N, CA, C and O atoms as CSV, one atom per row, in Angstrom:
chain,resi,resn,atom,element,x,y,z
A,1,UNK,N,N,2.694,-2.942,26.714
A,1,UNK,CA,C,3.088,-1.608,26.362
A,1,UNK,C,C,3.243,-1.531,24.840
A,1,UNK,O,O,3.920,-2.366,24.241
A,2,UNK,N,N,2.626,-0.547,24.226
A,2,UNK,CA,C,2.716,-0.339,22.780
A,2,UNK,C,C,3.924,0.544,22.490
A,2,UNK,O,O,4.071,1.618,23.075
A,3,UNK,N,N,4.780,0.094,21.594
A,3,UNK,CA,C,5.979,0.832,21.229
A,3,UNK,C,C,5.817,1.521,19.874
A,3,UNK,O,O,6.323,2.626,19.680
A,4,UNK,N,N,5.126,0.886,18.946
A,4,UNK,CA,C,5.011,1.399,17.580
A,4,UNK,C,C,3.610,1.134,17.063
A,4,UNK,O,O,3.024,0.087,17.339
A,5,UNK,N,N,3.074,2.090,16.308
A,5,UNK,CA,C,1.775,1.924,15.656
A,5,UNK,C,C,1.945,2.280,14.182
A,5,UNK,O,O,2.527,3.311,13.847
A,6,UNK,N,N,1.434,1.421,13.309
A,6,UNK,CA,C,1.442,1.710,11.878
A,6,UNK,C,C,0.008,1.740,11.359
A,6,UNK,O,O,-0.892,1.137,11.944
A,7,UNK,N,N,-0.186,2.451,10.255
A,7,UNK,CA,C,-1.497,2.529,9.619
A,7,UNK,C,C,-1.352,2.110,8.160
A,7,UNK,O,O,-0.386,2.477,7.491
A,8,UNK,N,N,-2.308,1.349,7.680
A,8,UNK,CA,C,-2.381,0.981,6.277
A,8,UNK,C,C,-3.649,1.611,5.720
A,8,UNK,O,O,-4.743,1.386,6.237
A,9,UNK,N,N,-3.493,2.405,4.660
A,9,UNK,CA,C,-4.635,3.112,4.076
A,9,UNK,C,C,-4.927,2.525,2.704
A,9,UNK,O,O,-4.070,2.537,1.821
A,10,UNK,N,N,-6.141,2.012,2.527
A,10,UNK,CA,C,-6.584,1.483,1.242
A,10,UNK,C,C,-7.547,2.477,0.610
A,10,UNK,O,O,-8.403,3.039,1.293
A,11,UNK,N,N,-7.411,2.688,-0.662
A,11,UNK,CA,C,-8.270,3.574,-1.445
A,11,UNK,C,C,-8.240,5.026,-0.952
A,11,UNK,O,O,-9.294,5.621,-0.729
A,12,UNK,N,N,-7.031,5.606,-0.780
A,12,UNK,CA,C,-6.982,7.014,-0.402
A,12,UNK,C,C,-7.421,7.892,-1.570
A,12,UNK,O,O,-7.463,7.443,-2.715
A,13,UNK,N,N,-7.742,9.132,-1.270
A,13,UNK,CA,C,-8.090,10.111,-2.299
A,13,UNK,C,C,-6.809,10.870,-2.633
A,13,UNK,O,O,-6.230,11.525,-1.766
A,14,UNK,N,N,-6.370,10.785,-3.880
A,14,UNK,CA,C,-5.144,11.448,-4.312
A,14,UNK,C,C,-5.519,12.557,-5.277
A,14,UNK,O,O,-6.160,12.322,-6.301
A,15,UNK,N,N,-5.104,13.785,-4.929
A,15,UNK,CA,C,-5.386,14.961,-5.754
A,15,UNK,C,C,-4.089,15.748,-5.888
A,15,UNK,O,O,-3.735,16.535,-5.010
A,16,UNK,N,N,-3.386,15.528,-6.990
A,16,UNK,CA,C,-2.084,16.171,-7.161
A,16,UNK,C,C,-1.097,15.612,-6.149
A,16,UNK,O,O,-0.843,14.407,-6.118
A,17,UNK,N,N,-0.534,16.502,-5.311
A,17,UNK,CA,C,0.411,16.087,-4.274
A,17,UNK,C,C,-0.273,15.793,-2.950
A,17,UNK,O,O,0.402,15.448,-1.980
A,18,UNK,N,N,-1.592,15.919,-2.884
A,18,UNK,CA,C,-2.341,15.754,-1.635
A,18,UNK,C,C,-2.962,14.358,-1.551
A,18,UNK,O,O,-3.581,13.882,-2.502
A,19,UNK,N,N,-2.785,13.714,-0.396
A,19,UNK,CA,C,-3.402,12.410,-0.142
A,19,UNK,C,C,-4.279,12.552,1.089
A,19,UNK,O,O,-3.794,12.912,2.162
A,20,UNK,N,N,-5.579,12.271,0.939
A,20,UNK,CA,C,-6.523,12.389,2.048
A,20,UNK,C,C,-7.396,11.139,2.110
A,20,UNK,O,O,-7.278,10.241,1.276
A,21,UNK,N,N,-8.266,11.096,3.104
A,21,UNK,CA,C,-9.214,9.993,3.206
A,21,UNK,C,C,-10.562,10.440,2.664
A,21,UNK,O,O,-10.908,11.620,2.709
A,22,UNK,N,N,-11.313,9.481,2.153
A,22,UNK,CA,C,-12.642,9.758,1.626
A,22,UNK,C,C,-13.625,8.710,2.109
A,22,UNK,O,O,-13.300,7.895,2.972
A,23,UNK,N,N,-14.831,8.730,1.551
A,23,UNK,CA,C,-15.887,7.822,2.010
A,23,UNK,C,C,-15.569,6.355,1.740
A,23,UNK,O,O,-16.090,5.484,2.437
A,24,UNK,N,N,-14.731,6.054,0.750
A,24,UNK,CA,C,-14.380,4.668,0.421
A,24,UNK,C,C,-13.030,4.235,1.004
A,24,UNK,O,O,-12.588,3.108,0.778
A,25,UNK,N,N,-12.383,5.125,1.747
A,25,UNK,CA,C,-11.074,4.825,2.316
A,25,UNK,C,C,-11.205,3.888,3.513
A,25,UNK,O,O,-12.097,4.050,4.346
A,26,UNK,N,N,-10.316,2.917,3.586
A,26,UNK,CA,C,-10.279,1.969,4.701
A,26,UNK,C,C,-8.931,2.132,5.398
A,26,UNK,O,O,-7.883,2.061,4.756
A,27,UNK,N,N,-8.961,2.351,6.714
A,27,UNK,CA,C,-7.730,2.508,7.484
A,27,UNK,C,C,-7.633,1.374,8.500
A,27,UNK,O,O,-8.532,1.178,9.317
A,28,UNK,N,N,-6.538,0.638,8.437
A,28,UNK,CA,C,-6.251,-0.414,9.410
A,28,UNK,C,C,-5.080,0.053,10.264
A,28,UNK,O,O,-4.145,0.672,9.756
A,29,UNK,N,N,-5.129,-0.241,11.564
A,29,UNK,CA,C,-4.071,0.152,12.487
A,29,UNK,C,C,-3.483,-1.092,13.137
A,29,UNK,O,O,-4.214,-1.978,13.579
A,30,UNK,N,N,-2.154,-1.151,13.191
A,30,UNK,CA,C,-1.471,-2.266,13.842
A,30,UNK,C,C,-0.557,-1.714,14.923
A,30,UNK,O,O,0.236,-0.806,14.674
A,31,UNK,N,N,-0.671,-2.270,16.134
A,31,UNK,CA,C,0.184,-1.879,17.256
A,31,UNK,C,C,1.179,-3.000,17.526
A,31,UNK,O,O,0.855,-4.181,17.402
A,32,UNK,N,N,2.400,-2.610,17.900
A,32,UNK,CA,C,3.469,-3.567,18.163
A,32,UNK,C,C,4.016,-3.381,19.571
A,32,UNK,O,O,4.049,-2.268,20.096
A,33,UNK,N,N,4.449,-4.497,20.182
A,33,UNK,CA,C,5.029,-4.425,21.519
A,33,UNK,C,C,6.534,-4.151,21.434
A,33,UNK,O,O,7.078,-3.968,20.344
A,34,UNK,N,N,7.191,-4.125,22.577
A,34,UNK,CA,C,8.613,-3.811,22.657
A,34,UNK,C,C,9.481,-4.803,21.879
A,34,UNK,O,O,10.589,-4.455,21.469
A,35,UNK,N,N,9.001,-6.026,21.669
A,35,UNK,CA,C,9.741,-7.040,20.921
A,35,UNK,C,C,9.434,-7.033,19.431
A,35,UNK,O,O,9.964,-7.859,18.688
A,36,UNK,N,N,8.586,-6.112,18.985
A,36,UNK,CA,C,8.235,-6.030,17.576
A,36,UNK,C,C,7.115,-6.951,17.154
A,36,UNK,O,O,6.842,-7.087,15.961
A,37,UNK,N,N,6.459,-7.588,18.111
A,37,UNK,CA,C,5.335,-8.478,17.805
A,37,UNK,C,C,4.037,-7.682,17.742
A,37,UNK,O,O,3.851,-6.730,18.500
A,38,UNK,N,N,3.139,-8.072,16.841
A,38,UNK,CA,C,1.824,-7.427,16.793
A,38,UNK,C,C,1.114,-7.638,18.119
A,38,UNK,O,O,1.007,-8.765,18.602
A,39,UNK,N,N,0.627,-6.545,18.710
A,39,UNK,CA,C,-0.107,-6.672,19.970
A,39,UNK,C,C,-1.589,-6.381,19.792
A,39,UNK,O,O,-2.404,-6.816,20.606
A,40,UNK,N,N,-1.952,-5.652,18.739
A,40,UNK,CA,C,-3.362,-5.374,18.455
A,40,UNK,C,C,-3.505,-4.925,17.006
A,40,UNK,O,O,-2.632,-4.251,16.459
A,41,UNK,N,N,-4.619,-5.312,16.397
A,41,UNK,CA,C,-4.942,-4.879,15.037
A,41,UNK,C,C,-6.360,-4.344,15.050
A,41,UNK,O,O,-7.279,-5.011,15.525
A,42,UNK,N,N,-6.539,-3.130,14.524
A,42,UNK,CA,C,-7.867,-2.530,14.396
A,42,UNK,C,C,-8.198,-2.474,12.912
A,42,UNK,O,O,-7.460,-1.876,12.130
A,43,UNK,N,N,-9.317,-3.102,12.520
A,43,UNK,CA,C,-9.691,-3.107,11.106
A,43,UNK,C,C,-10.478,-1.849,10.748
A,43,UNK,O,O,-10.740,-1.004,11.604
A,44,UNK,N,N,-10.844,-1.738,9.503
A,44,UNK,CA,C,-11.549,-0.567,9.005
A,44,UNK,C,C,-12.912,-0.333,9.618
A,44,UNK,O,O,-13.451,0.768,9.507
A,45,UNK,N,N,-13.486,-1.341,10.263
A,45,UNK,CA,C,-14.775,-1.198,10.938
A,45,UNK,C,C,-14.624,-0.890,12.418
A,45,UNK,O,O,-15.621,-0.759,13.128
A,46,UNK,N,N,-13.382,-0.772,12.893
A,46,UNK,CA,C,-13.150,-0.475,14.304
A,46,UNK,C,C,-13.054,-1.695,15.196
A,46,UNK,O,O,-12.958,-1.565,16.416
A,47,UNK,N,N,-13.079,-2.889,14.601
A,47,UNK,CA,C,-12.951,-4.122,15.386
A,47,UNK,C,C,-11.492,-4.327,15.779
A,47,UNK,O,O,-10.602,-4.237,14.933
A,48,UNK,N,N,-11.242,-4.602,17.061
A,48,UNK,CA,C,-9.883,-4.780,17.564
A,48,UNK,C,C,-9.634,-6.252,17.859
A,48,UNK,O,O,-10.432,-6.914,18.523
A,49,UNK,N,N,-8.503,-6.753,17.351
A,49,UNK,CA,C,-8.054,-8.107,17.644
A,49,UNK,C,C,-6.747,-7.998,18.406
A,49,UNK,O,O,-5.830,-7.297,17.977
A,50,UNK,N,N,-6.659,-8.688,19.535
A,50,UNK,CA,C,-5.421,-8.645,20.330
A,50,UNK,C,C,-4.767,-9.998,20.383
A,50,UNK,O,O,-3.716,-10.151,21.006
């Protein structure tokens, strides 16, 4: 069971107070279980490691 998901964004597009994604942006997603342990990691290419 996934309890928490975090995202890490590398190379976001920053324009004034706005932060968006662009063609060079890389987003990694990490899912955590009920004990706070990493249960899955999705890299910027969509590859999932469990």
